[in-house]
ZADO-1210 file (C-alpha; in nm, 4 decimals, padded with zeros to 6 digits):
<atoms>
<atom x="01.8775" y="-01.3704" z="01.0987" code="MET" pos="1"/>
<atom x="02.1046" y="-01.3564" z="01.4013" code="SER" pos="2"/>
<atom x="02.3540" y="-01.5790" z="01.5770" code="ASP" pos="3"/>
<atom x="02.2853" y="-01.7309" z="01.9189" code="SER" pos="4"/>
<atom x="02.5364" y="-01.5053" z="02.1013" code="SER" pos="5"/>
<atom x="02.3603" y="-01.1859" z="01.9915" code="GLU" pos="6"/>
<atom x="02.1512" y="-00.9987" z="02.2485" code="SER" pos="7"/>
<atom x="01.7760" y="-01.0521" z="02.2170" code="ARG" pos="8"/>
<atom x="01.4999" y="-00.7978" z="02.2704" code="ILE" pos="9"/>
<atom x="01.2025" y="-00.9134" z="02.4771" code="ASP" pos="10"/>
<atom x="00.8738" y="-00.7334" z="02.4215" code="GLY" pos="11"/>
<atom x="00.7850" y="-00.4624" z="02.1745" code="THR" pos="12"/>
<atom x="00.8912" y="-00.1442" z="02.3576" code="GLN" pos="13"/>
<atom x="01.2631" y="-00.0735" z="02.3123" code="VAL" pos="14"/>
<atom x="01.4642" y="00.2053" z="02.4746" code="VAL" pos="15"/>
<atom x="01.7446" y="00.2377" z="02.2207" code="LEU" pos="16"/>
<atom x="01.9885" y="00.4020" z="02.4625" code="SER" pos="17"/>
<atom x="01.9760" y="00.0861" z="02.6786" code="ARG" pos="18"/>
<atom x="02.0648" y="-00.1542" z="02.3969" code="LEU" pos="19"/>
<atom x="02.4153" y="-00.3037" z="02.3866" code="PRO" pos="20"/>
<atom x="02.6548" y="-00.1265" z="02.1475" code="ARG" pos="21"/>
<atom x="02.6719" y="-00.4349" z="01.9240" code="GLU" pos="22"/>
<atom x="02.2950" y="-00.4197" z="01.8683" code="GLY" pos="23"/>
<atom x="02.0206" y="-00.6705" z="01.9419" code="ALA" pos="24"/>
<atom x="01.7845" y="-00.9034" z="01.7589" code="ALA" pos="25"/>
<atom x="01.4054" y="-00.9277" z="01.7886" code="PHE" pos="26"/>
<atom x="01.1306" y="-01.1606" z="01.6730" code="SER" pos="27"/>
<atom x="00.7599" y="-01.0805" z="01.6997" code="LEU" pos="28"/>
<atom x="00.4911" y="-01.3411" z="01.6429" code="GLN" pos="29"/>
<atom x="00.1723" y="-01.1656" z="01.7530" code="PRO" pos="30"/>
<atom x="-00.0965" y="-01.3534" z="01.9421" code="SER" pos="31"/>
<atom x="-00.4259" y="-01.4364" z="01.7677" code="PRO" pos="32"/>
<atom x="-00.5880" y="-01.1442" z="01.9540" code="GLU" pos="33"/>
<atom x="-00.3275" y="-00.8970" z="01.8279" code="VAL" pos="34"/>
<atom x="-00.3556" y="-01.0370" z="01.4738" code="GLN" pos="35"/>
<atom x="-00.7347" y="-00.9986" z="01.4920" code="GLU" pos="36"/>
<atom x="-00.6980" y="-00.6341" z="01.5998" code="ALA" pos="37"/>
<atom x="-00.4545" y="-00.5691" z="01.3112" code="LEU" pos="38"/>
<atom x="-00.6891" y="-00.7458" z="01.0669" code="ARG" pos="39"/>
<atom x="-00.9812" y="-00.5277" z="01.1743" code="ALA" pos="40"/>
<atom x="-00.7760" y="-00.2064" z="01.1720" code="ASP" pos="41"/>
<atom x="-00.6449" y="-00.2720" z="00.8183" code="LEU" pos="42"/>
<atom x="-00.9831" y="-00.3837" z="00.6810" code="GLY" pos="43"/>
<atom x="-00.8628" y="-00.7330" z="00.5925" code="LEU" pos="44"/>
<atom x="-01.0838" y="-01.0390" z="00.5588" code="ASP" pos="45"/>
<atom x="-00.8076" y="-01.2507" z="00.7126" code="GLY" pos="46"/>
<atom x="-00.4536" y="-01.2344" z="00.8532" code="LEU" pos="47"/>
<atom x="-00.2365" y="-01.5378" z="00.9293" code="ARG" pos="48"/>
<atom x="00.1242" y="-01.6363" z="00.9856" code="LYS" pos="49"/>
<atom x="00.2335" y="-01.2849" z="01.0812" code="LEU" pos="50"/>
<atom x="00.5988" y="-01.2662" z="01.1769" code="ARG" pos="51"/>
<atom x="00.8308" y="-00.9671" z="01.2139" code="PHE" pos="52"/>
<atom x="01.1956" y="-01.0267" z="01.2915" code="GLU" pos="53"/>
<atom x="01.5212" y="-00.8437" z="01.2562" code="GLY" pos="54"/>
<atom x="01.7935" y="-00.6495" z="01.4301" code="ARG" pos="55"/>
<atom x="01.8567" y="-00.3053" z="01.5704" code="LEU" pos="56"/>
<atom x="02.2128" y="-00.1941" z="01.4973" code="LEU" pos="57"/>
<atom x="02.3995" y="00.1185" z="01.6095" code="PRO" pos="58"/>
<atom x="02.5152" y="00.3681" z="01.3472" code="GLU" pos="59"/>
<atom x="02.7773" y="00.6033" z="01.4822" code="GLY" pos="60"/>
<atom x="02.7484" y="00.7215" z="01.8401" code="LYS" pos="61"/>
<atom x="02.3755" y="00.7956" z="01.8677" code="ARG" pos="62"/>
<atom x="02.1914" y="00.6759" z="01.5551" code="ASP" pos="63"/>
<atom x="02.0294" y="00.3347" z="01.5053" code="TRP" pos="64"/>
<atom x="01.9290" y="00.1218" z="01.2082" code="ARG" pos="65"/>
<atom x="01.6503" y="-00.1364" z="01.1983" code="LEU" pos="66"/>
<atom x="01.6903" y="-00.4207" z="00.9471" code="GLU" pos="67"/>
<atom x="01.3901" y="-00.6522" z="00.9450" code="ALA" pos="68"/>
<atom x="01.1778" y="-00.8989" z="00.7524" code="HIS" pos="69"/>
<atom x="00.7968" y="-00.9091" z="00.7565" code="LEU" pos="70"/>
<atom x="00.6064" y="-01.2211" z="00.6584" code="GLY" pos="71"/>
<atom x="00.2279" y="-01.2558" z="00.6551" code="ALA" pos="72"/>
<atom x="-00.0613" y="-01.4138" z="00.4680" code="THR" pos="73"/>
<atom x="-00.3457" y="-01.1691" z="00.4063" code="VAL" pos="74"/>
<atom x="-00.6943" y="-01.2129" z="00.2638" code="ILE" pos="75"/>
<atom x="-00.8564" y="-00.9102" z="00.0992" code="GLN" pos="76"/>
<atom x="-01.1700" y="-00.8658" z="-00.1116" code="PRO" pos="77"/>
<atom x="-01.1114" y="-00.8502" z="-00.4885" code="CYS" pos="78"/>
<atom x="-01.1602" y="-00.4932" z="-00.6121" code="THR" pos="79"/>
<atom x="-01.3725" y="-00.6208" z="-00.9035" code="VAL" pos="80"/>
<atom x="-01.5722" y="-00.9194" z="-00.7762" code="THR" pos="81"/>
<atom x="-01.5314" y="-00.8931" z="-00.3960" code="LEU" pos="82"/>
<atom x="-01.4186" y="-01.2587" z="-00.3963" code="ALA" pos="83"/>
<atom x="-01.1494" y="-01.3321" z="-00.1341" code="PRO" pos="84"/>
<atom x="-00.7917" y="-01.2903" z="-00.2599" code="VAL" pos="85"/>
<atom x="-00.5118" y="-01.4534" z="-00.0582" code="THR" pos="86"/>
<atom x="-00.1640" y="-01.2988" z="-00.0840" code="THR" pos="87"/>
<atom x="00.1597" y="-01.4069" z="00.0822" code="ARG" pos="88"/>
<atom x="00.3708" y="-01.1056" z="00.1788" code="LEU" pos="89"/>
<atom x="00.7479" y="-01.1308" z="00.2241" code="GLU" pos="90"/>
<atom x="00.8998" y="-00.7862" z="00.2712" code="GLU" pos="91"/>
<atom x="01.2451" y="-00.6702" z="00.3790" code="ASP" pos="92"/>
<atom x="01.2620" y="-00.3269" z="00.5340" code="LEU" pos="93"/>
<atom x="01.5171" y="-00.0868" z="00.6691" code="SER" pos="94"/>
<atom x="01.4645" y="00.2161" z="00.8925" code="ARG" pos="95"/>
<atom x="01.7160" y="00.4656" z="01.0264" code="ARG" pos="96"/>
<atom x="01.6619" y="00.6591" z="01.3488" code="TYR" pos="97"/>
<atom x="01.8731" y="00.9745" z="01.3576" code="LEU" pos="98"/>
<atom x="01.9569" y="01.1802" z="01.6678" code="ALA" pos="99"/>
<atom x="02.0085" y="01.4996" z="01.4623" code="ASP" pos="100"/>
<atom x="01.6900" y="01.4568" z="01.2549" code="TRP" pos="101"/>
<atom x="01.5254" y="01.7781" z="01.1412" code="GLN" pos="102"/>
<atom x="01.1693" y="01.7789" z="01.0143" code="ASP" pos="103"/>
<atom x="01.1356" y="01.9165" z="00.6615" code="PRO" pos="104"/>
<atom x="01.0246" y="02.2780" z="00.6588" code="GLU" pos="105"/>
<atom x="00.6566" y="02.3189" z="00.5957" code="THR" pos="106"/>
<atom x="00.5460" y="02.5601" z="00.3304" code="GLY" pos="107"/>
<atom x="00.3896" y="02.5821" z="-00.0111" code="ALA" pos="108"/>
<atom x="00.6532" y="02.3580" z="-00.1651" code="GLU" pos="109"/>
<atom x="00.8192" y="02.0954" z="00.0504" code="THR" pos="110"/>
<atom x="01.0583" y="01.8504" z="-00.1067" code="GLU" pos="111"/>
<atom x="01.0579" y="01.4936" z="00.0123" code="MET" pos="112"/>
<atom x="01.3878" y="01.3886" z="00.1674" code="PRO" pos="113"/>
<atom x="01.6000" y="01.1625" z="-00.0524" code="GLU" pos="114"/>
<atom x="01.6227" y="00.8987" z="00.2202" code="ASP" pos="115"/>
<atom x="01.2661" y="00.7947" z="00.2993" code="ASP" pos="116"/>
<atom x="01.3881" y="00.5320" z="00.5482" code="THR" pos="117"/>
<atom x="01.5185" y="00.7954" z="00.7930" code="ALA" pos="118"/>
<atom x="01.3276" y="00.9486" z="01.0799" code="GLY" pos="119"/>
<atom x="01.3786" y="01.1025" z="01.4230" code="PRO" pos="120"/>
<atom x="01.5393" y="00.8996" z="01.6990" code="LEU" pos="121"/>
<atom x="01.2617" y="00.8102" z="01.9448" code="PRO" pos="122"/>
<atom x="01.3228" y="00.7797" z="02.3163" code="ARG" pos="123"/>
<atom x="01.1364" y="00.4510" z="02.2972" code="GLN" pos="124"/>
<atom x="01.0781" y="00.2515" z="01.9790" code="LEU" pos="125"/>
<atom x="00.7565" y="00.0502" z="01.9498" code="ASP" pos="126"/>
<atom x="00.8375" y="-00.2550" z="01.7347" code="LEU" pos="127"/>
<atom x="00.4672" y="-00.3475" z="01.7150" code="ALA" pos="128"/>
<atom x="00.3959" y="-00.0057" z="01.5616" code="GLU" pos="129"/>
<atom x="00.6788" y="-00.0502" z="01.3080" code="VAL" pos="130"/>
<atom x="00.5357" y="-00.3934" z="01.2195" code="MET" pos="131"/>
<atom x="00.1840" y="-00.2475" z="01.1807" code="HIS" pos="132"/>
<atom x="00.3109" y="00.0276" z="00.9481" code="GLU" pos="133"/>
<atom x="00.5200" y="-00.2179" z="00.7437" code="ALA" pos="134"/>
<atom x="00.2207" y="-00.4491" z="00.7021" code="LEU" pos="135"/>
<atom x="-00.0058" y="-00.1622" z="00.5933" code="ALA" pos="136"/>
<atom x="00.2503" y="-00.0463" z="00.3340" code="LEU" pos="137"/>
<atom x="00.3031" y="-00.3994" z="00.1985" code="ALA" pos="138"/>
<atom x="-00.0655" y="-00.4700" z="00.1282" code="LEU" pos="139"/>
<atom x="-00.1699" y="-00.4891" z="-00.2380" code="PRO" pos="140"/>
<atom x="-00.3659" y="-00.1729" z="-00.3210" code="LEU" pos="141"/>
<atom x="-00.5990" y="-00.3367" z="-00.5730" code="TYR" pos="142"/>
<atom x="-00.6160" y="-00.7123" z="-00.5115" code="PRO" pos="143"/>
<atom x="-00.7749" y="-00.9063" z="-00.7966" code="ARG" pos="144"/>
<atom x="-00.9122" y="-01.2561" z="-00.8107" code="ALA" pos="145"/>
<atom x="-00.7720" y="-01.4659" z="-01.0934" code="GLU" pos="146"/>
<atom x="-00.9439" y="-01.3750" z="-01.4217" code="GLY" pos="147"/>
<atom x="-01.1225" y="-01.0717" z="-01.2756" code="ALA" pos="148"/>
<atom x="-01.1102" y="-00.7582" z="-01.4876" code="GLY" pos="149"/>
<atom x="-01.3019" y="-00.4445" z="-01.5710" code="PHE" pos="150"/>
<atom x="-01.3334" y="-00.5068" z="-01.9466" code="ALA" pos="151"/>
<atom x="-01.6937" y="-00.6307" z="-01.9407" code="ASP" pos="152"/>
<atom x="-01.8138" y="-00.4423" z="-01.6347" code="THR" pos="153"/>
<atom x="-02.1211" y="-00.2249" z="-01.6857" code="ALA" pos="154"/>
<atom x="-02.2651" y="-00.0369" z="-01.3894" code="VAL" pos="155"/>
<atom x="-02.5849" y="00.1671" z="-01.3711" code="THR" pos="156"/>
<atom x="-02.8883" y="00.2341" z="-01.1545" code="GLU" pos="157"/>
<atom x="-03.1327" y="-00.0538" z="-01.1069" code="PRO" pos="158"/>
<atom x="-03.3935" y="-00.0688" z="-01.3850" code="GLY" pos="159"/>
<atom x="-03.1859" y="00.1285" z="-01.6383" code="LYS" pos="160"/>
<atom x="-02.9779" y="00.0007" z="-01.9274" code="ALA" pos="161"/>
<atom x="-02.6026" y="00.0611" z="-01.8893" code="PRO" pos="162"/>
<atom x="-02.4438" y="00.3146" z="-02.1234" code="MET" pos="163"/>
<atom x="-02.2441" y="00.1655" z="-02.4097" code="THR" pos="164"/>
<atom x="-01.9027" y="00.2875" z="-02.5203" code="ASP" pos="165"/>
<atom x="-02.0578" y="00.4424" z="-02.8311" code="GLU" pos="166"/>
<atom x="-02.3133" y="00.6360" z="-02.6270" code="GLU" pos="167"/>
<atom x="-02.0353" y="00.7642" z="-02.4072" code="ALA" pos="168"/>
<atom x="-01.8745" y="00.9395" z="-02.7034" code="LYS" pos="169"/>
<atom x="-02.0726" y="01.2664" z="-02.7273" code="PRO" pos="170"/>
<atom x="-01.9365" y="01.3664" z="-03.0677" code="PHE" pos="171"/>
<atom x="-01.9904" y="01.0311" z="-03.2417" code="ALA" pos="172"/>
<atom x="-02.3305" y="01.1443" z="-03.3748" code="GLY" pos="173"/>
<atom x="-02.1864" y="01.4743" z="-03.5012" code="LEU" pos="174"/>
<atom x="-01.9061" y="01.2930" z="-03.6821" code="ALA" pos="175"/>
<atom x="-02.1597" y="01.0701" z="-03.8559" code="ALA" pos="176"/>
<atom x="-02.3679" y="01.3759" z="-03.9573" code="LEU" pos="177"/>
<atom x="-02.0582" y="01.5567" z="-04.0878" code="ARG" pos="178"/>
<atom x="-01.9675" y="01.2498" z="-04.2926" code="GLY" pos="179"/>
<atom x="-02.3191" y="01.2388" z="-04.4385" code="LYS" pos="180"/>
<atom x="-02.3064" y="01.6068" z="-04.5353" code="LEU" pos="181"/>
<atom x="-01.9614" y="01.5686" z="-04.6921" code="ALA" pos="182"/>
<atom x="-02.0934" y="01.2828" z="-04.9093" code="ASP" pos="183"/>
<atom x="-02.3611" y="01.5128" z="-05.0549" code="GLY" pos="184"/>
<atom x="-02.6309" y="01.3890" z="-04.8270" code="GLY" pos="185"/>
<atom x="-02.8430" y="01.6978" z="-04.9176" code="ASP" pos="186"/>
<atom x="-03.1572" y="01.5416" z="-05.0689" code="ASP" pos="187"/>
<atom x="-03.3533" y="01.8674" z="-05.0897" code="GLY" pos="188"/>
<atom x="-03.4152" y="02.0480" z="-05.4198" code="ASP" pos="189"/>
<atom x="-03.1379" y="02.2470" z="-05.5775" code="SER" pos="190"/>
<atom x="-03.3335" y="02.5697" z="-05.5744" code="GLY" pos="191"/>
<atom x="-03.3995" y="02.5637" z="-05.9484" code="GLU" pos="192"/>
<atom x="-03.7482" y="02.6237" z="-06.0900" code="GLU" pos="193"/>
</atoms>
């Protein structure tokens, strides 16, 4: 992602004003202890091969841009069966840190800014925090084991029969009754003597 002559960032805490004007590269490969803490915080069953690497580049006189790649293997419970689901994540991301950033006005109706990659220029940027956020956003929301689906799932209290689709339609019985009445289903006498 970078050539060998490019400046390298050591550690995760970066004071942007101290970086060289040509930018600098970084590469994070968290220790097993850090990966375990991330796994627990994100509610994952497993987390392996986590790597976050990229570059911080100046934009204009005071702004900075982060261009990075996140790679990780995550294990999550299937949302249907709870079986473990392994997913390989490969995500590119870009963030912009702007010196003249203004928070959107709060009120009844606040529009989201068009550029959702932009944010305020921090005095110190925590690359581990950026990695954590990127990993959380990249996770599948509803992981599913192969062949798992909701089509045949029936859930109810123990000891009770699950409700069928037909029972769930409250007007199905009325429709059948209306059809019977329309067909002359009146089997009483006609009122003649």
